[in-house]
N, C-alpha and C positions, 0 to 999 in steps of 0.2 A: 658313659662319655668318650673311653675308647673306641667302640663303634661309629659314635657322631665325627671323629678325628679322620677315621679308615677312610669313611666316606668321603669326607671334604677333601682330604689328600689324592683320594681316587680320582673325583671331579677334576682336580689342577693338574694332575697327571695327564689325564685323557687329554685336557685342552691344549696342556704344552706340547704333547705330540702331534696334536692336529697342527698348531702354529708350526712347529719345527718342520712339520712333513710340507708345508709352504714351500720351502726352500726350493725343494725339487720339482716343484709344480710352477715356479715361475720361468717364462720362457719369452719368444719375441714378442708374443701378445701384450705382455705387460709393457714392453717397449713401447709397444705400436698404440699401447692405449695411453701412455705419456705423453706420446708423441703428438697424438690427436688432441688431449687436452692443452698442450701446449700451442698449438695451432687455431683452437678456439676462437673465434672473434666473436662470441657471444658468450653465454654462460654454460656452467654446467649443469644439467637438472638431473637430480638423482632421484630415483623414485623406487619403492618397494611397499610393502603391506604388512602387516604384524611386526614379527622380531627384526625381520628385514629392513622394514619401514623406519625402525628405532635405532638403528644400525645406520642407515641412508642419512638419517638427520643429524647423526654425530659425524658422518663424513663430511657432510655441507658445513656444518661449524668448524672443524678442523681444516679444509680447504680453504673458506672464506679468510680464516684468522691468518692463512700462511701466503695469501696473494693470488688465489684461484678464486673468481668470483664465482659462486653457486646459490643456488637454492634447491628447497624440495618439492617435489611434485606429490601430492598423494593420489594414487592410481585412481581411486574411486571418485574423487574430485574432478580429476583428469576428465573422466568420459562425462562429468556433467559441465562442462565448461572451462576448466582449468586448463587445459591443454593451450587455452590462447597465450599462456606464458612462454610456450616452446616458439622457436623461430628456427629458421633454416641454418642460422649461424651458431645455434646451441650443439651441445654434445650432451645426448640422453644418457645416464647410466644409471641400468637397472638392476637391482640386487634381488636375486631368487633363487635360494639354492636347488630346488627343483627344476628351473627353468620353465615351469608349467603354471604360474601363477596367472589365475583369469583375468584378474583385472588388468594385470600387465599387458597380456595377450591381445587384450581387447583394443589397447589402446595402439597396436600396432601398425593397422590400416592407415589410421590419422596420422600417425608418426611417418610412414613412409610418404604420405603425401606433402607432408610439412617440409621433409628433406633433411631431417634432425639427424645426425651421425648417431649410432645405438651401440654403445657398449656395454656386454652383459657381463656380471659377477655372478658365478653360478658354479654348482657342485656338479653338473650333469651338462657334458659339452654335447650331447645329441639332441638336446632339449628343443622344445619349438622356440624359445627365447635366444637361445645359442644360433640355432640356424637362420635366425633373422635378424642377427647382427652383425655389424661389421668387424666387432672385434669381441673376442671372447676370453675373459680371464677365468682361469681354472683356481675355484675355490673351495674344491672337493675336500672330505673329512673322510678319515677311514670310519668313525663312527662318533655319535653323539655322547656326550658325558651323562644325558639322561639314561637311568636304567632300563626304561622302559623304550629307548630308543626313539622318542615320539616328540619331546620337546625340543626347540633349537638350542642348542648348548655349545659345542664345538663348531657348529656350521656357523653361528653368528658371530664367534669372536674370531673365526678365520677371517669372515668377510670385513670383519673392524679392522682387523690386522693390516689385510690389503689395502682398504680404504687408507690407513694410515702411511702406509708404503708408497701410496700412488702420491699424497698430499706431500710428503717429504721430497721425493723425488722432484715432484714438481717446482718446491719450494728451492731445491739446490739448482734444479735446471734454469729458474728465473734469476738465480744470485740473490734470492729475497734475503736480506739480512736484519741485523738487529734494528736497524733505522726503521726499516718498513715496518717491521714487526711494533716497534712501539708507535708508529703513525697509526695503526690499526688497533691498539689497545690503550688510548688515553686515560683510561679510567682505572680505579681499584689499586690495589697492593701491587699487582702487575705492572699496571702503569708506571706507578711509582719509582719503582726500582728500574725500571727501563728507561726512565728519563733522568736517573741520578747522574751527575757527572761526577768526575775525580775531585774537582775542586770542592762539592758538597760532603766530600767524606774526609779529604785530605787534613791533615793537622800541621800547624807552623812548624818550621825549622827549630826554632827554638825551645821547644819541646823535648828536643832529642839531644843526646850527647853529640858534640861535634869536636874532632879531634883534626890533627895534622896527620902525614906520612910519616913524620920524625916522632911521632908519639909511642912509647915504648909499649910492649904488650902489658905491662904490670899497672901502667897507667891508663889505658884502654880499660883494663878489668875494674879498676876504680872507678874510672866515669861510668861506666854502664852499672855498675853496681849501685850508685849514688842516685843514678837517676830511674831504675828498675827497669831497664831494657837489657834485651840480648843484642843490641848492635849499636854500632855509632857512624854517624857521617863522617867522612874521610874528606876537610875543605882545604882548597888551595888558599895561599894567602889572602887573594881577592875574594872570598868568599864562595867560590863555583865550587861544584862538586869535582872531586878528586875519586871518588870510590866510596864503598860500603864496606865496614868491617863487621862481620857478626862472630858472636862466640863460638858458633860451628867451624868457622874458619881456621880457629886455633887448632885443629885437628891436623891441620896441613902442616904446621911446625913441629919441632924436635922436643914435644914436651918435656920429656925428661932430662934436656939439657940445662946444668945449672946456669946458663947464659939466656934460656928461654924468655924469661920476663923482661929482660932487658934490650930485647930484639924489636925493631921497630915494625910498626903492624903494616906498612908499606908492602913488607914481603909476603903478609899473610892476607891481604884484603883482596876483594874483588875490583879491580880498578878499571872495569870495563861495565858496570852493574846495568841491567836494565831499567829503563826509566819509563815515565808515561808523561804526555802533555796533560795540562790540568783542565782540558777543554773535552778529553776523552770520557765514554761513559765508565761508570763503576762496574759495571759486567765485563769491559774489555780490562780493566786493570786486574779484576779477578782472574780472567781466563789466563792472561799474563803470569800471575804470581803461580797458579796451577801447572802451568806448563813448564815454568821455571823451577819449581820448587823453591819459591821466595818466600820471606816472611816480610818484606819489605819494599815498597817501592818508592825511589824518589819523585818526585814531581818536579815537570821542568815547564816554564812558562814557552812562548814559541819563539822567544831568543835563545832558548836553550839555558836559560838561568834557573837557580833552584827556588821552587817556589814552597815547597810543602814536603809531606811524606803521607805514605798512605801504608797504612800495615793491613795484614790478614786477620787480625784480629776486629780493626775498625770496619773493613767489609762485612764481615759476617754480624756484627752488631748493628749493621744496617738493616737485615732483614735478610730474605730469601734469595738472594742474586743468584741467577741463574747463567749456565753458561751455552752461550748456541754454538 
């Protein structure tokens, strides 16, 4: 048992070191690659064989789901007609740790004639593929996690990470946001949570204690204990939102004072609380609450009238909401 865990931890350590080493290898070539992919008027065509091919397919999936049209070209099939999918407007990204993968090298003469720009991701910067590429990204690693040094392990992990880095860099440069992501992911639980609006999650104001600025701390505590919450909505006489008073706000008061319980909550409440519109996404609500350390978020309509309340617990109960 101990030996198994020792070996497993060694693999994780070696691959983690390989990924960490990529930080020093990133240079202007990575920037040039991102710029070339951004300027691409066609599609990103990724090719590789064996383990590199599997990594390439995953990179294609990440690119396409984050706003960069991409497809995978198997180099052997490419030699037998599938090169027809490549045009002069495309950018081809070849993945080969050795940079000497024969099946990809055999594609080079035709790719040159087609006129597609070639980016190579490799661990050997003086390889044949590197010398025949416009841009070369260094994906080298010190060693493989395989004890024989033969099975691609650290090198494929490094290639995968660089692929993710490219995809996310492109995503940020394109300003690809949650709405764009939702458009490309309409199905499944991911699509459901991306399309979830605040109005689908919020609860009516009547379910929560409502007080005024002249409510005393004692009355505030009675109100929240009665309804089992740790906050109360503070309303103006016309029903509009004046603020939010939370139990943790009491820490700002002189709790030890004999007059503490008779103080008005106006001096302790958040008079300018964060709010959100009912048409906003539930993910945006989650982000707002996390960034501002909130447990409650009042919901307003377009006229800034109080429509409901979203709590952190409500959002969590709706499933795995992610913050992008």
